[in-house]
N, C-alpha and C positions, 0 to 999 in steps of 0.2 A: 208082814209075811210076804215072801216072794211069790209073785203071781206072773202069769203070762199076760202081757198087755199088747193089744192091737192098737196101733196108731196110724190113721190114714192121713194122707197129705204130709207124710213125714220127711219128704225130700227137702223142704225149705220152710221158712217162716214159722208160724205158730206150731205146726205139726212137728217140725224138727226140734224146736225147743221143748215141746211136751215129751217127745220120745227120750230126749236126754234127761229131762227131769225125772221121769218114771224109772229110767235106768239107774239114776243116782239113788233112787229110793229102794233099789234092790230088785226091781222087776225084770223079767225077761221080755225082750221087745220084739214084736212082729211089726216091722215098719213097712207100710204100703204107700205107694205113690204111682201116679201115671208115668213119671219120669224114672225109669228103672235105674239109670246111671246115678241120679241124685240119691235115690233111696238106698242103693248099694253103698254109697259113700257114708250115708247116715249109719247104717248097720256096722260098717267097718270102724267108724269113729267110736261107736258105743263099745264095740268089742275091745278097742284099744284101752279103754278105761277099766276093763275087767268084767264087764257085764255081757250076758248072752244076748245076741240079736241076730235076726235074719231080715234082709231087705228084699222085697219082691215088687217088681213093677206090675201094676194092675190098674185097669179102668174100673172104678167102683160101680159104675153104672151097668157093668156086665156081670150079672149074677153068677153065671157059670165060671167066669174068671175069678170072682171073689171066692166062691166055694173051693175052687182048685187051689188058690193061693193059701187059704187057711188050712186046707188039708195038708199041704206040703209043710207049712210052718208048724202045725200042730204035731206032726210026726217027729219033728226035731226038738220042739220046746215043751210040748204038752198042751193040755186043755186051756182054753182062754178064760181068764177071770176078769179082765178089764178091757173095755172097748172105748176108744176115743176117736170120734169122727171129725177130722179137721179138713179133709179133702173138699175142695169146692172151687167154683169159678164165680167171678163177680163182674159180669158185663155191665156196661153203661150205655143205655139207649133210651131215647124218648119213647114213651108208650106206643105211639102210633108207628114207630119204626121197628118195633120188636117183631121179627119174623116168626112164623110158626115153628120153624126149625130151631131157632135160638131159644124160644120159649120152652120147647120140649127138651133141648139139651140142658138148659139151666136146671129144670126140675129133675132131669135124669141124673145129673151129677150130684147136685146139692141135696135133693130130697130122697130120690130113689136109691142113690148111692149110699146114703146114710142108713136107710132101711135095709138094704142088701147086706151090709157088713154086720149090723147088729143082729139081724135075724139069723145069719149064718153062724155067728158065734154064740147065740143064746143057749143052745142045748148044752154047751160046756158049762155055762154058769148055772143053769138049772140043776145039772148033775152034781155040781159042787155045793149047791145051796148057798152060794155067795157070788156076788158080781157087782161091778160098777160100770155103768154106761154114762159117758159124758159126751154130749154133742156140742159142737161149736156152731152156734147159730149166728146171730148178729143183732145189733141194735136196730138195724133196718127191718128185721123181722118183727120188731115190736112197734115201731113208729113209722115205717115206710122210709123212703129215701128218694131224692130227685133222680130222675133218669135210671131208676133201678126197680121198676115195678116187678119185673121177672125175678130178680134177685131177692127182693123183699118177700115176695110170695113164697119162694122156695124156703127161705129161712123161717118164715112164720110157720110153714108146714113142719119144719124140723122141730120147732118148739112144741107144737101140738103132738107130733109123733113121740117126743120124749115124755111128755106128760101121760100119754096113753100107755107107754111102756111101764112107767112108774106105777100106774094103777094095776096093770096086769101082773107085775112081778114083785110087788112089795112084800108079799107074804112068802116069797121064795128066797129072801135074803139078798135080793138084787135091787139096787137103787139106780135111778136114771135122772140125770140133771143136765141142764144146758147152760153153757157159758155164752153170753151175748156180748162180744167185744164191741167197743166203740172204735175210735180212731187209733189204730195200732200201727206202729212203724214196722212194715213188712215189705219184702220185695214186691208183692202184688200191689200194695198201696202206693209205693214209690213209683211203680210203673204207671198207675192210674193218674198220679199227679203229673208225671212227665208227659202223658198224652193229653192232659188238660181235661180229663174226665171229672176230676174233683179239684177243689181249690187247693192251693199249696199249703205246706205245713205251717207257715207263719200265719196265714189266714185261719187255718183250722184251730190254732191255739186259742183264738178269741172266743170260740164256742165251747171250750172245755174248761170247767171251773178250776181244775188243778193247773191249767196253763201249759200243758204239754201233751204230746202223743204218748200212748202207752207202749210198753215193750212186750216182746214175745215172751220174755221171762216172767212177766207179771201174769200173763195168761197161763203159762205153765205152772206157776205157783198155785193159782186157783184150782187148776185141774188136779194137781197133786193132792190137794186136800179132798176134793170130791172123789178121788180114787182110793182114799185111805180107809183104814178100819174105823177111824174116828168119825167118819161122815155117815155112819149107818142109819141115823135118824133124819137124814136130809135126802129127800127124794121128790121128784116132780117140780123142782124149783128152777128158776132162771136167774142166774147170777150175772148181773151186769158189771163188767170190768171195763169202765168207760170214762173214768176221770170225773164222774158226776154229770155227764151230759144228758142223762136220761132221768134226772131227778123229777 
């Protein structure tokens, strides 16, 4: 069935792939990203393949801006039935070097931003008696990660938030699940490798049982299933798309 799907972080990487995948499935796309130019390009590309889409630049940590963006998009495309939260930042710092400002920013974007978008869209799903929420967390939120205590804490919070939503809305026809990616080839991960924040791709492969990095299309495929009619008995779960690294 054709639904309205909100995808955050849709200007690049996993969010971009997810937006295209859900458009291919017949959904109308509300693409949100801090980079207004990039997300406008996403929406234009989706419209070129014959799907409906709007792209809006928004800081997901700003609740007023999120509410305004969804109100604008809702007026054009209708009530929201699917929310996928991919927007996030992934700083790398030794624990003792994490400033108060960076700690607060990481939680504001990754955790509060996720909360803001889902809560803003939730009344639409409740009214419809159907909804799919998919958060993009991280393997780091399950097991921690070196130089990423702030990032791991925020993503662990995303997982717990998702499970809480699953409890609160299961009887309303709304599911909530989280995808926890491992090492995925994205512009953000390539930039981190270039800065020396993480080991290079060749070294990373040694820690991944399947012997390679994941792709954004593989994340999008998992997301498409969790957003489908067929996933109605799957809720409160964390799906690791990680090549086996979290076995």
